[in-house]
C-alpha positions in Angstrom: -50.1 42.4 -46.2 -48.7 42.2 -42.7 -50.9 41.1 -39.8 -48.6 42.4 -37.2 -50.6 41.7 -34.1 -53.5 42.9 -32.0 -54.5 46.5 -31.4 -52.3 46.4 -28.3 -49.2 45.7 -30.3 -46.2 44.9 -28.1 -42.8 45.7 -29.5 -40.5 42.7 -29.1 -36.8 42.6 -29.3 -35.1 41.2 -32.4 -33.6 37.7 -32.6 -30.1 36.8 -33.7 -29.8 34.9 -36.9 -29.2 31.6 -35.0 -32.1 32.2 -32.7 -34.4 32.9 -35.7 -33.2 29.8 -37.5 -33.9 27.7 -34.3 -37.4 29.2 -34.0 -38.1 28.6 -37.7 -37.2 25.0 -37.3 -39.4 24.6 -34.2 -42.5 26.0 -36.1 -42.0 24.3 -39.5 -44.8 21.9 -38.6 -47.2 24.8 -39.3 -46.5 24.5 -43.0 -49.5 23.2 -45.0 -51.9 24.1 -42.2 -54.9 26.3 -42.6 -55.9 29.2 -40.4 -58.2 32.2 -40.3 -56.5 35.4 -39.1 -59.8 36.5 -37.6 -63.5 35.6 -37.7 -64.3 37.6 -40.8 -61.2 36.6 -42.8 -61.0 34.0 -45.5 -59.0 30.9 -44.9 -55.3 31.0 -45.5 -52.8 28.2 -45.9 -49.4 28.5 -44.3 -46.9 27.9 -47.0 -43.7 28.7 -45.1 -42.2 29.8 -41.8 -39.3 32.2 -42.7 -36.4 34.0 -41.1 -37.0 37.7 -42.0 -35.5 41.1 -41.2 -36.7 42.6 -38.0 -37.4 46.1 -39.3 -40.9 46.5 -40.6 -39.9 48.2 -43.9 -37.3 45.5 -44.6 -39.7 42.8 -43.6 -42.3 44.1 -46.1 -39.7 44.1 -48.9 -38.6 40.6 -47.8 -42.2 39.3 -48.0 -42.7 40.9 -51.4 -39.5 39.3 -52.7 -40.6 35.9 -51.3 -44.0 36.2 -52.9 -42.5 37.0 -56.3 -39.6 34.6 -56.3 -40.7 31.8 -54.0 -37.9 29.4 -53.5 -36.0 30.5 -56.7 -34.0 33.2 -55.0 -32.9 34.1 -51.5 -35.4 36.8 -50.4 -32.9 37.8 -47.7 -30.1 38.6 -50.2 -30.7 42.4 -50.0 -30.6 42.4 -46.2 -27.3 43.5 -44.5 -28.6 43.9 -41.0 -28.1 41.7 -37.9 -31.6 41.8 -36.4 -34.1 39.1 -37.4 -37.6 38.0 -36.8 -39.5 34.9 -37.9 -42.7 35.2 -40.0 -45.5 32.9 -40.9 -46.3 33.3 -44.7 -49.7 32.3 -46.0 -51.8 32.4 -49.1 -55.6 32.8 -49.4 -57.0 29.4 -50.3 -59.3 30.9 -53.0 -57.1 33.7 -54.4 -53.4 32.6 -54.5 -52.4 36.2 -55.4 -53.5 37.3 -51.9 -50.9 36.6 -49.3 -50.3 37.6 -45.7 -47.4 37.4 -43.3 -47.4 37.6 -39.6 -44.5 37.7 -37.0 -44.3 34.4 -35.3 -44.9 35.9 -31.8 -48.1 37.6 -33.0 -49.2 34.3 -34.7 -48.5 32.2 -31.6 -50.3 34.7 -29.4 -53.4 34.7 -31.6 -53.4 30.9 -31.8 -52.8 30.3 -28.1 -49.4 28.7 -28.7 -47.1 28.8 -25.7 -43.4 29.0 -26.7 -40.3 29.8 -24.8 -38.5 32.1 -27.2 -34.7 32.2 -26.9 -32.7 35.3 -25.7 -33.5 38.0 -23.2 -37.0 39.5 -23.0 -38.5 37.8 -26.1 
């Protein structure tokens, strides 16, 4: 399930692959931390910060691939595009079959994390 941002969802521009890799590396300290997407949600543990396709349909497929294969396969192998995003991927602490992913910009906004994203108008 994608938690793609607040009700006032802002469309962001995509990252290049190198920009996405740099952002992924900057946020890798989030791995193994817990968070609640909102007050009524269960607690989730962030298991990875991943470079993903920018398009929502491809991003959903990517997340499903990652959930099923974990580290065994490259979940980006199907993707031939050039526009990328970075997502936070997390599992419910009680039910490991329940996962969520959230674009890093939405996650940072929810958590009050200030970050200077690379590129124009990010």
